Backbone bond lengths (Angstrom), bond angles and torsions (degrees), N, CA, C in turn:
res aa  C-N    CA-C-N  psi(-1)  N-CA   C-N-CA  omega(-1)  CA-C   N-CA-C  phi
1 M - - - 1.445 - - 1.522 110.92 -
2 K 1.360 116.41 -40.29 1.466 120.00 179.34 1.516 110.42 -65.28
3 K 1.332 117.09 -36.08 1.467 120.41 179.62 1.531 110.45 -66.35
4 V 1.320 116.93 -40.54 1.455 121.10 179.29 1.536 109.52 -64.46
5 F 1.346 116.67 -45.79 1.470 121.60 179.30 1.525 110.63 -61.48
6 A 1.335 116.97 -44.55 1.458 121.66 179.81 1.528 109.96 -64.11
7 S 1.307 117.57 -39.43 1.463 121.56 178.92 1.529 110.94 -64.94
8 V 1.327 116.20 -42.01 1.459 120.54 179.18 1.525 109.84 -64.39
9 V 1.322 117.86 -44.43 1.457 122.02 178.48 1.522 110.17 -62.26
10 F 1.338 117.13 -44.94 1.459 122.15 179.82 1.530 110.60 -60.63
11 L 1.326 117.30 -45.90 1.459 121.17 178.65 1.537 111.22 -64.38
12 A 1.322 116.63 -38.19 1.463 120.05 178.37 1.530 110.78 -64.08
13 L 1.330 117.04 -41.83 1.458 120.69 178.82 1.522 111.56 -65.28
14 I 1.306 117.07 -41.59 1.468 121.25 178.55 1.533 109.66 -64.54
15 S 1.330 117.32 -42.58 1.469 121.02 178.95 1.518 110.94 -63.53
16 A 1.318 116.01 -41.80 1.462 119.54 -179.52 1.519 111.17 -64.13
17 S 1.326 117.02 -41.73 1.460 118.68 179.86 1.522 111.43 -71.12
18 A 1.316 117.22 -30.58 1.457 120.36 177.42 1.534 110.62 -69.18
19 L 1.317 115.88 -30.53 1.454 120.44 -179.70 1.524 112.44 -90.37
20 A 1.319 117.18 0.07 1.467 120.08 -178.31 1.527 109.48 -60.01
21 Q 1.309 114.69 141.55 1.445 120.17 -177.61 1.517 109.25 -114.44
22 K 1.325 114.99 141.96 1.462 119.51 179.40 1.519 109.69 -83.81
23 V 1.320 114.65 139.03 1.453 121.72 -179.45 1.516 108.30 -122.06
24 G 1.313 116.05 138.32 1.455 121.41 175.68 1.516 108.69 -133.15
25 Y 1.301 116.22 170.34 1.455 119.58 176.96 1.509 109.45 -144.33
26 V 1.317 114.88 158.63 1.456 121.87 174.48 1.520 107.62 -131.91
27 D 1.305 115.22 160.21 1.458 121.53 172.17 1.522 105.53 -110.00
28 S 1.327 116.11 95.24 1.461 120.09 -174.01 1.529 112.14 -63.63
29 Q 1.327 117.58 -26.64 1.462 119.03 179.28 1.525 110.48 -67.62
30 V 1.326 117.15 -39.23 1.469 120.97 176.51 1.529 109.35 -62.25
31 I 1.320 115.98 -43.19 1.463 120.78 -178.71 1.524 110.48 -65.44
32 M 1.337 116.45 -49.65 1.468 120.08 -177.89 1.528 111.10 -62.65
33 D 1.334 116.91 -38.26 1.465 120.30 179.46 1.526 112.21 -64.89
34 K 1.324 118.16 -22.44 1.468 122.34 179.29 1.533 112.78 -85.83
35 I 1.314 117.30 -10.30 1.462 120.95 -177.43 1.532 108.44 -92.73
36 P 1.329 117.58 113.27 1.474 120.49 -176.81 1.530 113.46 -58.31
37 E 1.335 117.86 -37.33 1.465 120.73 -179.96 1.525 110.92 -63.50
38 Y 1.328 116.98 -33.64 1.462 120.89 179.62 1.524 110.03 -66.33
39 K 1.327 116.33 -47.31 1.470 120.90 -179.94 1.526 109.42 -61.11
40 A 1.330 117.03 -44.34 1.472 120.68 179.30 1.530 110.48 -63.05
41 S 1.318 117.15 -41.71 1.468 121.19 178.71 1.515 110.68 -63.87
42 Q 1.316 116.72 -44.59 1.463 120.66 179.51 1.527 110.47 -61.86
43 D 1.323 116.57 -42.27 1.466 120.55 178.94 1.529 110.75 -62.62
44 E 1.331 116.50 -43.97 1.459 120.62 179.93 1.527 110.98 -64.67
45 I 1.316 116.61 -44.71 1.469 121.14 178.95 1.522 110.26 -61.08
46 E 1.325 116.98 -43.36 1.465 121.35 179.35 1.532 110.91 -63.75
47 R 1.321 116.84 -42.69 1.467 121.27 179.93 1.536 110.49 -62.09
48 I 1.316 116.41 -46.93 1.465 120.91 -179.86 1.522 110.70 -66.13
49 S 1.314 116.46 -41.69 1.464 121.19 178.97 1.526 111.11 -61.12
50 Q 1.325 116.74 -43.78 1.463 120.23 177.96 1.529 111.79 -64.13
51 K 1.331 116.72 -38.16 1.471 121.12 178.13 1.529 109.43 -62.20
52 W 1.334 117.11 -47.58 1.456 120.90 179.59 1.528 111.27 -65.07
53 Q 1.325 116.09 -38.42 1.461 120.02 178.72 1.534 109.92 -62.25
54 K 1.325 116.37 -42.06 1.473 120.49 178.31 1.524 110.54 -63.01
55 E 1.336 116.92 -43.83 1.462 120.73 177.36 1.530 110.80 -58.45
56 L 1.325 115.82 -43.28 1.467 120.52 -179.86 1.527 110.81 -65.07
57 E 1.320 116.97 -43.88 1.465 120.57 177.76 1.520 110.83 -61.85
58 D 1.332 117.31 -39.96 1.465 121.04 177.75 1.531 110.81 -62.74
59 K 1.324 116.50 -40.27 1.467 120.01 177.97 1.529 110.49 -61.53
60 Y 1.331 116.66 -44.49 1.466 119.60 -179.07 1.535 111.89 -69.70
61 K 1.325 117.60 -33.44 1.470 119.98 175.09 1.523 110.47 -65.01
62 A 1.321 116.18 -40.70 1.462 120.51 178.28 1.531 110.20 -63.93
63 I 1.309 117.12 -39.96 1.465 121.22 178.08 1.532 109.81 -64.12
64 E 1.326 116.39 -44.17 1.471 119.95 177.49 1.527 110.58 -59.35
65 Q 1.326 116.19 -41.74 1.467 120.09 179.63 1.528 110.47 -65.56
66 M 1.327 116.33 -41.86 1.462 120.22 177.59 1.529 110.12 -59.41
67 Y 1.299 116.22 -43.52 1.464 120.79 -178.38 1.528 111.02 -67.98
68 T 1.336 116.88 -41.93 1.468 120.90 177.78 1.524 110.48 -61.36
69 D 1.327 116.60 -45.34 1.461 121.06 178.56 1.531 110.54 -62.14
70 Y 1.312 115.70 -42.12 1.464 120.61 179.83 1.527 110.60 -61.30
71 Q 1.339 115.94 -46.89 1.469 119.75 -179.47 1.534 111.43 -60.94
72 A 1.314 116.58 -38.71 1.463 120.57 -178.67 1.532 111.71 -68.06
73 Q 1.338 116.91 -29.56 1.466 120.36 -175.44 1.530 113.09 -106.61
74 E 1.304 116.79 -4.96 1.465 121.94 -170.98 1.536 112.92 -51.46
75 V 1.319 118.12 -48.33 1.470 120.40 -175.26 1.530 112.36 -68.56
76 L 1.311 117.56 -22.32 1.463 121.13 -178.39 1.526 113.14 -90.73
77 L 1.333 116.61 -14.02 1.473 120.19 -174.45 1.525 111.21 -86.69
78 P 1.336 115.59 143.11 1.468 118.77 172.71 1.543 109.49 -67.72
79 E 1.311 115.32 158.94 1.475 121.59 -175.27 1.529 112.41 -54.81
80 D 1.318 118.95 -44.10 1.467 121.05 -177.87 1.529 111.63 -66.22
81 V 1.327 118.28 -36.21 1.470 121.57 178.63 1.534 109.72 -71.84
82 R 1.347 116.80 -38.39 1.473 120.01 176.15 1.528 110.31 -59.70
83 K 1.321 115.02 -47.01 1.474 119.82 -179.78 1.532 110.15 -60.96
84 E 1.316 116.83 -41.46 1.464 121.69 179.43 1.533 110.93 -62.53
85 R 1.313 117.31 -44.50 1.474 121.67 179.65 1.528 110.87 -65.50
86 Q 1.327 116.66 -41.41 1.466 120.28 177.38 1.528 110.16 -60.51
87 D 1.314 115.86 -43.93 1.470 120.46 178.70 1.535 110.70 -61.95
88 E 1.329 116.22 -40.05 1.474 120.11 178.13 1.531 110.67 -62.20
89 I 1.332 116.67 -42.00 1.473 120.69 179.05 1.520 110.38 -65.35
90 F 1.343 116.66 -45.65 1.468 119.92 179.09 1.526 111.46 -62.61
91 Q 1.332 116.24 -39.59 1.471 120.33 178.30 1.524 110.44 -64.58
92 A 1.315 117.24 -43.35 1.471 120.89 178.64 1.529 110.44 -62.93
93 E 1.330 118.03 -39.23 1.471 121.61 177.32 1.525 110.70 -64.12
94 R 1.337 116.45 -43.91 1.473 120.60 178.19 1.531 110.34 -60.31
95 E 1.325 116.24 -44.98 1.465 120.14 179.91 1.527 111.52 -63.18
96 A 1.318 117.16 -39.05 1.470 120.36 178.50 1.530 110.63 -65.52
97 K 1.321 116.31 -41.50 1.477 119.91 178.14 1.522 110.79 -65.48
98 E 1.317 116.50 -41.53 1.465 120.28 177.75 1.531 110.96 -63.52
99 F 1.319 116.24 -40.66 1.464 121.07 177.67 1.526 110.25 -61.36
100 R 1.342 115.81 -46.95 1.475 120.32 179.42 1.525 110.83 -59.40
101 E 1.324 116.47 -44.98 1.465 120.52 -179.60 1.532 110.64 -66.13
102 K 1.324 116.35 -41.77 1.461 121.19 -179.01 1.531 111.60 -63.69
103 K 1.309 116.65 -39.10 1.464 120.53 -176.94 1.521 112.92 -88.81
104 F 1.343 117.68 -43.82 1.460 121.08 -170.87 1.524 114.58 -113.34
105 G 1.312 118.09 -1.80 1.459 121.73 -177.91 1.520 112.32 -67.77
106 Y 1.332 114.48 173.97 1.464 121.14 -177.13 1.526 112.29 -53.44
107 N 1.278 117.54 -44.05 1.473 121.35 177.80 1.522 110.77 -108.11
108 G 1.310 116.30 27.93 1.452 121.54 -177.14 1.517 113.60 -76.94
109 E 1.321 113.96 179.12 1.457 121.00 -176.82 1.534 112.33 -64.78
110 L 1.337 118.05 -34.44 1.464 120.08 178.84 1.518 110.56 -65.49
111 F 1.319 116.74 -42.99 1.460 121.77 177.29 1.534 110.21 -60.80
112 A 1.317 116.50 -45.33 1.465 121.19 179.92 1.529 110.85 -64.84
113 L 1.324 116.51 -39.63 1.461 120.85 179.04 1.528 110.77 -64.37
114 Q 1.329 116.45 -44.92 1.463 120.02 177.98 1.523 110.47 -61.29
115 D 1.318 115.42 -42.40 1.459 119.91 179.96 1.528 110.77 -63.27
116 A 1.320 116.87 -42.72 1.463 120.85 -177.99 1.527 111.91 -69.83
117 K 1.319 117.29 -36.74 1.470 121.10 -174.75 1.534 112.65 -87.28
118 V 1.323 117.65 -40.05 1.462 120.99 -170.46 1.530 112.95 -96.47
119 K 1.318 117.46 -35.24 1.468 120.05 -175.81 1.526 113.36 -57.38
120 P 1.340 119.97 -43.91 1.472 118.38 178.42 1.542 112.43 -59.88
121 I 1.320 116.42 -35.50 1.469 120.21 178.41 1.522 109.50 -69.33
122 Q 1.325 116.99 -43.55 1.463 120.68 178.13 1.524 110.70 -62.21
123 D 1.324 116.47 -40.58 1.470 120.12 178.60 1.521 110.60 -62.51
124 R 1.325 116.73 -41.63 1.469 121.17 178.17 1.534 110.81 -61.24
125 V 1.325 116.66 -42.70 1.460 120.97 178.50 1.532 109.81 -65.40
126 M 1.323 117.35 -42.43 1.468 120.54 179.92 1.537 111.14 -61.95
127 R 1.332 116.55 -41.23 1.475 119.05 177.64 1.530 110.14 -62.71
128 S 1.313 116.25 -40.30 1.457 120.33 179.78 1.527 110.94 -66.34
129 V 1.318 117.03 -42.44 1.473 120.86 177.14 1.518 109.23 -58.89
130 E 1.315 116.44 -44.51 1.460 120.27 179.62 1.538 111.12 -62.19
131 Q 1.332 117.49 -43.67 1.458 120.75 179.38 1.530 111.73 -62.88
132 V 1.339 115.62 -44.37 1.472 119.64 179.52 1.522 110.11 -64.38
133 A 1.322 117.08 -43.01 1.470 120.86 -179.68 1.530 110.68 -61.97
134 K 1.322 116.49 -42.11 1.465 119.39 178.86 1.522 111.21 -66.95
135 R 1.334 115.98 -42.42 1.458 120.62 -179.80 1.532 111.28 -62.67
136 K 1.321 116.89 -37.74 1.459 121.84 -178.18 1.531 112.67 -93.22
137 R 1.327 114.92 1.43 1.465 121.93 -179.85 1.528 112.14 55.69
138 V 1.324 114.28 46.63 1.461 121.78 176.66 1.522 107.05 -96.05
139 D 1.340 115.95 132.01 1.462 120.13 -177.06 1.520 113.47 -84.41
140 F 1.315 117.38 -33.81 1.456 121.85 -178.20 1.519 108.99 -134.68
141 V 1.325 116.33 137.13 1.461 121.33 175.67 1.530 106.91 -127.48
142 F 1.305 115.92 123.25 1.455 121.07 178.35 1.516 109.87 -105.30
143 D 1.307 115.29 152.35 1.458 121.48 176.73 1.516 107.34 -102.76
144 K 1.315 116.14 117.14 1.459 118.41 -177.69 1.531 112.10 -89.58
145 A 1.335 118.35 1.11 1.467 121.19 -178.62 1.518 112.50 -82.14
146 G 1.306 117.99 -25.15 1.458 121.01 -174.10 1.509 113.00 -85.79
147 E 1.309 115.10 -142.19 1.446 121.46 -177.15 1.518 112.82 -75.44
148 V 1.322 117.60 -15.94 1.456 120.53 179.41 1.519 108.27 -69.95
149 T 1.295 115.85 122.43 1.455 120.12 178.73 1.514 107.98 -112.96
150 W 1.291 115.20 128.82 1.451 120.24 178.76 1.516 108.32 -113.77
151 M 1.293 115.06 137.38 1.465 119.91 177.87 1.529 110.78 -78.61
152 Y 1.308 116.42 -26.94 1.463 120.75 -179.96 1.520 108.65 -150.74
153 T 1.313 115.78 137.20 1.457 120.53 172.18 1.518 108.09 -136.47
154 N 1.299 115.56 134.42 1.455 121.77 177.47 1.522 107.06 -86.01
155 S 1.321 117.46 118.95 1.462 121.04 -176.44 1.525 112.75 -62.53
156 L 1.306 116.79 -13.67 1.461 120.94 176.15 1.530 110.37 -58.63
157 Y 1.338 116.71 -30.15 1.459 121.22 -176.57 1.523 113.62 -101.57
158 D 1.316 117.91 7.96 1.464 121.82 179.01 1.526 108.93 -77.04
159 L 1.308 116.10 116.64 1.469 121.81 -177.77 1.528 112.44 -100.22
160 T 1.329 117.83 7.15 1.455 121.85 -176.66 1.525 111.80 -55.10
161 N 1.320 117.47 -51.29 1.467 120.63 -178.80 1.521 112.18 -64.99
162 D 1.332 116.58 -34.07 1.462 119.71 177.99 1.528 110.68 -64.87
163 V 1.338 116.31 -40.02 1.458 120.19 178.49 1.529 109.78 -67.90
164 L 1.346 117.06 -41.91 1.468 120.09 175.96 1.520 110.56 -58.03
165 E 1.310 116.18 -44.62 1.471 121.77 179.93 1.528 110.20 -63.22
166 D 1.350 116.04 -42.66 1.451 120.76 -179.32 1.536 110.74 -63.95
167 L 1.321 116.79 -32.65 1.458 121.71 177.90 1.524 112.30 -81.31
168 G 1.328 116.80 -4.63 1.457 121.16 -179.95 1.514 112.62 77.05
169 L 1.325 116.85 26.99 1.457 121.63 -179.49 1.520 109.73 -104.92
170 A 1.321 115.99 156.45 1.461 121.35 -178.95 1.517 110.18 -64.69
171 V 1.302 115.14 135.76 1.458 121.49 176.50 1.520 107.37 -89.64
172 P 1.350 117.48 126.74 1.461 119.78 -177.86 1.524 111.74 -63.75
173 A 1.309 115.74 144.72 1.462 120.42 178.50 1.513 109.89 -85.26
174 A 1.308 117.50 123.88 1.459 125.32 174.30 1.519 112.37 47.94
175 T 1.379 116.23 59.40 1.461 119.67 178.38 1.513 111.37 -92.39
176 G 1.300 116.72 -4.22 1.457 118.70 -177.87 1.517 111.61 96.36
177 T 1.343 116.91 -7.88 1.455 118.80 176.19 1.502 108.26 -91.32
178 G 1.294 115.30 149.18 1.458 120.63 -177.83 1.505 111.18 -79.64
179 T 1.298 115.56 177.44 1.449 120.60 179.54 1.507 111.21 -87.47
180 G 1.313 115.93 -16.98 1.462 118.59 -179.77 1.499 112.02 77.88
181 N 1.303 119.17 9.05 1.458 120.76 178.74 1.512 109.11 -72.28
182 N 1.312 116.15 115.20 1.458 120.82 -177.62 1.497 109.88 -110.43
């Protein structure tokens, strides 16, 4: 009976090791920071975003000024002029909200700009990660740059430099990331 149990355990261990899957990881932020087009895109997006933000702030300052002026003159204005000024303030507020939504909303111009500028670069990196993973016969590749937090990572499985190399980008000297050679 002990021999049968030992044989079953031995076979289970061999099966488990045969089914073991290789795992690797990359630091996508390191990779993206090495891509000149990404930095240029980020700079352009930031510049445009700041310009739109300034325009929006100017609109709201103008609305505040309109309201302050209205309050100061309200008691002296005839009813029809008061109503007209109130309508002007409400219209300016609506336009500012529409501007904010158009530029910064979920499907706004900033979102579209980021998608147009950054997505092709991300797609290129993803293709490279896939090629490196296939070449190294890695079954799973995790990105440690995002929300995934790891308490420990063995640099033996870090594929960041391999992806940089595959993209034809300079590999950093002694950054603490491994070579990913498995």
